[in-house]
C-alpha positions in Angstrom: -24.0 -131.1 36.9 -23.8 -128.0 38.9 -21.0 -125.5 39.6 -20.2 -123.5 42.7 -17.6 -120.7 43.3 -15.7 -120.7 46.5 -12.5 -118.7 47.3 -12.5 -117.4 43.7 -12.3 -121.0 42.3 -15.0 -122.8 40.3 -15.9 -126.3 41.6 -17.7 -128.8 39.5 -20.2 -131.3 41.0 -21.8 -134.3 39.3 -25.3 -135.1 40.6 -26.5 -138.6 40.7 -27.5 -141.7 42.8 -25.6 -144.4 44.6 -26.4 -147.4 46.8 -23.0 -147.4 48.5 -22.9 -147.0 52.3 -26.7 -147.0 52.3 -27.6 -150.7 52.7 -28.2 -151.1 49.0 -30.9 -148.4 48.9 -30.5 -145.5 46.3 -29.8 -142.1 47.6 -29.0 -138.7 45.9 -25.3 -137.8 46.0 -22.8 -135.5 44.4 -19.3 -136.2 43.2 -16.4 -133.8 42.6 -14.9 -133.6 39.2 -12.4 -131.3 37.4 -12.7 -129.0 34.5 -12.0 -131.7 31.9 -14.6 -133.9 33.5 -17.1 -131.0 33.3 -16.3 -130.5 29.6 -16.9 -134.2 29.0 -20.3 -134.0 30.7 -21.3 -130.9 28.6 -20.4 -132.9 25.4 -22.5 -135.8 26.6 -25.4 -133.4 27.4 -25.2 -131.9 23.9 -25.5 -135.3 22.3 -28.3 -136.3 24.6 -30.2 -133.0 23.8 -29.9 -133.9 20.1 -31.4 -137.3 20.7 -34.2 -135.9 22.9 -34.9 -133.2 20.3 -35.7 -135.8 17.7 -38.7 -136.8 19.8 -39.6 -133.2 20.7 -38.4 -133.5 24.2 -36.5 -130.8 26.2 -35.5 -132.4 29.6 -34.8 -129.0 31.3 -38.3 -127.8 30.4 -40.2 -130.9 31.4 -41.4 -131.6 34.9 -41.0 -135.1 36.2 -38.4 -137.5 37.5 -34.9 -137.0 36.2 -34.4 -140.7 35.8 -36.6 -140.4 32.6 -33.8 -138.5 30.9 -30.4 -140.2 31.4 -27.1 -138.5 30.4 -26.4 -141.3 28.0 -29.7 -142.2 26.2 -29.6 -145.0 23.6 -28.7 -143.9 20.1 -31.4 -146.3 19.0 -33.8 -143.4 19.4 -32.2 -141.8 16.4 -33.0 -144.7 14.1 -29.7 -144.6 12.1 -29.1 -148.4 12.0 -32.6 -149.8 12.6 -36.2 -148.8 13.2 -36.3 -145.7 15.4 -37.1 -146.6 18.9 -39.7 -144.6 20.9 -39.6 -143.8 24.6 -42.2 -145.7 26.7 -44.3 -143.5 28.9 -41.9 -140.7 28.2 -39.0 -142.6 29.7 -35.7 -143.0 27.8 -33.4 -146.0 28.3 -29.7 -145.7 28.6 -27.3 -146.7 25.9 -26.1 -150.3 25.9 -23.1 -151.9 24.1 -24.7 -155.0 22.7 -21.7 -156.5 20.8 -22.3 -160.0 22.1 -25.2 -161.6 20.3 -24.0 -165.0 19.2 -24.1 -168.0 21.5 -20.8 -169.2 20.2 -19.1 -166.0 21.1 -20.8 -166.0 24.5 -19.6 -169.5 25.3 -16.0 -168.4 24.7 -16.2 -165.2 26.7 -18.5 -166.2 29.5 -17.3 -169.2 31.6 -20.1 -171.3 33.2 -20.7 -170.8 36.9 -19.3 -173.6 39.0 -20.1 -174.7 42.5 -16.8 -173.3 43.7 -17.7 -169.9 42.3 -20.9 -169.8 44.4 -19.0 -170.9 47.5 -16.5 -168.0 47.0 -19.3 -165.5 46.5 -21.0 -166.7 49.7 -17.7 -166.4 51.6 -17.1 -162.9 50.3 -20.7 -161.7 51.0 -22.6 -164.1 53.3 -25.5 -161.8 53.6 -26.6 -162.3 50.0 -28.5 -165.5 48.9 -26.4 -166.0 45.8 -27.7 -169.5 45.0 -31.3 -168.4 45.0 -30.8 -165.8 42.3 -31.5 -166.8 38.7 -28.3 -165.1 37.4 -26.1 -167.3 39.6 -27.2 -170.9 38.9 -24.5 -173.6 38.5 -23.9 -174.2 34.8 -25.4 -170.8 33.7 -23.0 -168.4 31.9 -21.4 -165.8 34.1 -23.1 -162.5 33.5 -20.4 -160.0 32.9 -21.1 -156.4 34.1 -19.1 -153.3 33.1 -18.4 -152.4 36.8 -17.2 -155.9 37.6 -13.6 -155.2 36.5 -13.3 -152.3 38.9 -14.7 -154.3 41.8 -12.6 -157.4 41.0 -9.5 -155.3 40.8 -10.1 -153.9 44.3 -11.1 -157.2 45.8 -8.2 -159.4 44.5 -5.5 -156.7 44.7 -6.4 -156.3 48.4 -6.5 -160.0 48.9 -3.1 -160.5 47.3 -1.3 -158.4 49.9 0.7 -156.9 47.1 -1.1 -153.6 47.0 -1.5 -151.1 49.9 -4.8 -149.4 50.5 -3.4 -145.9 49.6 -2.1 -147.3 46.3 -5.5 -148.9 45.6 -7.2 -145.6 46.3 -5.0 -143.8 43.8 -5.6 -146.5 41.2 -9.4 -146.3 41.6 -9.2 -142.5 41.8 -11.1 -142.5 45.1 -11.1 -139.4 47.4 -11.0 -141.5 50.5 -9.5 -144.9 51.6 -12.9 -145.7 53.1 -14.4 -146.0 49.6 -11.6 -148.2 48.4 -12.2 -150.4 51.5 -15.8 -150.6 50.5 -14.9 -151.8 47.0 -12.5 -154.4 48.5 -15.0 -155.6 51.2 -14.8 -159.3 51.7 -11.3 -159.6 50.2 -10.0 -161.6 53.1 -12.4 -164.5 52.1 -11.6 -164.3 48.3 -9.3 -166.7 46.6 -5.7 -165.6 46.4 -5.1 -166.7 42.8 -1.8 -164.9 42.7 -0.5 -167.0 45.6 -1.6 -170.1 43.9 0.9 -169.5 41.1 4.3 -170.4 42.4 6.1 -168.6 39.6 4.1 -165.3 39.7 6.4 -162.3 39.8 4.2 -160.8 42.6 5.4 -163.4 45.0 9.1 -162.4 44.4 8.1 -158.7 44.8 6.3 -159.5 48.0 9.2 -161.4 49.4 11.6 -158.6 48.7 9.5 -155.9 50.5 11.1 -156.4 53.9 14.6 -156.3 52.4 13.7 -153.1 50.4 12.3 -151.5 53.6 15.4 -152.5 55.6 17.7 -151.0 52.9 15.7 -147.8 53.0 15.9 -147.7 56.7 19.6 -148.2 56.8 20.2 -145.6 54.0 17.8 -142.9 55.2 18.0 -143.4 59.0 21.1 -145.2 60.1 23.5 -143.8 57.4 21.7 -140.5 56.8 23.9 -137.6 55.9 21.4 -135.1 57.4 20.0 -133.9 60.7 17.2 -136.1 61.9 14.5 -135.3 64.4 11.5 -137.2 65.8 10.9 -140.0 68.3 12.7 -142.8 66.5 15.5 -140.5 65.5 16.1 -139.7 69.2 16.2 -143.4 69.9 18.7 -144.1 67.2 20.9 -141.2 68.3 21.0 -142.2 72.0 20.9 -146.0 71.7 22.5 -147.0 68.4 25.5 -144.6 68.1 28.7 -144.5 70.1 30.4 -141.5 71.5 32.0 -140.7 68.1 28.6 -140.8 66.3 29.2 -144.1 64.6 26.3 -146.5 64.1 26.5 -149.7 66.1 24.2 -151.9 64.2 24.5 -155.4 62.7 23.0 -155.0 59.2 22.2 -158.7 58.9 20.4 -158.7 62.3 18.5 -155.6 61.2 17.4 -157.3 57.9 16.2 -160.4 59.9 14.1 -158.2 62.2 12.4 -156.6 59.1 11.7 -160.0 57.6 10.1 -161.1 60.9 8.0 -158.0 61.0 9.7 -156.7 64.2 10.7 -153.5 62.3 9.2 -151.5 59.6 10.0 -148.4 57.6 8.2 -146.4 54.9 9.2 -143.0 53.5 7.1 -139.9 53.8 7.2 -136.4 52.6 9.2 -135.3 55.7 11.2 -138.4 56.3 9.9 -141.8 57.3 7.7 -143.8 59.7 8.8 -146.9 61.6 5.4 -148.0 62.9 4.9 -151.8 62.6 1.2 -151.7 63.6 -1.9 -149.6 62.9 -1.4 -145.8 62.8 -3.6 -143.8 65.2 -3.0 -140.5 63.3 -5.6 -138.9 61.0 -4.9 -140.6 57.5 -5.9 -137.5 55.5 -3.1 -135.4 57.1 -0.6 -136.3 54.5 1.9 -133.7 55.8 2.2 -135.6 59.1 1.9 -132.4 61.1 0.2 -134.4 63.9 3.3 -136.6 64.2 5.5 -133.5 64.4 3.3 -131.7 66.9 2.7 -134.7 69.2 6.3 -136.1 69.0 5.3 -139.5 67.6 7.8 -142.1 68.7 7.8 -143.7 65.2 8.7 -140.5 63.4 12.0 -140.0 61.6 12.0 -136.5 60.1 14.8 -135.2 57.8 15.6 -131.5 58.3 16.4 -130.9 54.6 13.0 -132.5 53.6 11.2 -130.6 56.2 12.6 -127.3 54.9 11.5 -128.1 51.4 8.0 -128.9 52.7 7.9 -125.6 54.6 8.7 -123.7 51.4 6.0 -125.5 49.4 3.4 -125.0 52.2 4.3 -121.2 52.3 3.6 -121.0 48.6 0.3 -122.8 49.1 -0.8 -120.6 51.9 0.1 -117.4 50.0 -2.2 -118.4 47.2 -5.3 -119.0 49.4 -7.9 -116.3 50.5 -6.9 -115.3 54.1 -10.6 -115.1 55.0 -11.3 -118.8 54.1 -11.4 -121.8 56.4 -8.9 -123.5 54.1 -6.4 -120.8 54.8 -6.7 -121.2 58.6 -6.2 -125.0 58.3 -3.2 -124.8 56.0 -1.7 -121.9 58.0 -2.0 -123.9 61.2 -0.1 -126.8 59.5 2.5 -124.3 58.3 3.0 -123.1 61.9 3.6 -126.7 63.1 6.1 -127.3 60.3 7.9 -124.0 61.0 8.1 -124.7 64.7 9.6 -128.2 64.2 12.1 -126.8 61.7 13.2 -124.0 64.0 13.5 -126.3 67.0 15.6 -128.8 65.0 18.0 -126.0 64.0 18.4 -124.8 67.6 18.6 -128.3 69.2 19.5 -130.9 66.6 19.2 -134.4 67.8 20.8 -136.5 65.1 23.8 -134.8 63.7 25.2 -136.0 60.4 27.6 -138.9 60.8 
């Protein structure tokens, strides 16, 4: 682990290796963690140092590959429960949780691999010769790996259509949606085991999503007790309201359009978005300043929500070093938010009904 200080704040970086996004080849990488994560690493380092000290080894003072000294060395090197292990060629092995030793228990926990399993694996990742690998022979027990639960969650959650990519990213604690997409790679070819269960609650939830979006749209856009701005708000104001400001919309027809996928609505920090297709805006711009600046035709922005976001952004900018790049970026966003707010106050488009 290493720490860096920028803008008066301490940042903790975990150093390690990964094969992701590198064609399966290991490469050196760094991950960001928080203070609690750093404290956990220091505790693990202290335990590891105690294990290494038993064998007269001090990793920081020994030249050589870092892979010889894992963060979680096996406690077998202490010899508390059995004969004390000794490192081979100065290399320490990582700890392992070997709670499954009996064949009876294994047969209950590990299902045998079937031909259908191999077919699904080949559909998910056709570039890997699954059938030629010893661990994936029909009839052999499935070799459970600790990371498999995480990958399976991403794969089948994405396949079900019940979980959005941003939600999956938050569940997996990924910094980017690209990483979550990597975990869920091949999900389109995986089995939809949720869809196979006709009584699964997820199907009911999925079926009610269009209705939920339609109700949100009717409440927050058509019947909004607020000033609305944005491309779609303009369209509603000029096309769906009469001279007295009353909404001229058939609610049943609106609901049918949502169910057919002809309309969509999802709430955002500043209002909502009615885009039914892929968004061409930068996904990391969670404040949707690009939509405000460029006058996105799918934008519905609530003036009251916009004012609350402006206040929060002002507080954020005030806490950042004015000489930093972060300050310039956040201040530029604040200027866009302020400009949209001031324009809405001067020339409101959608007056309250």
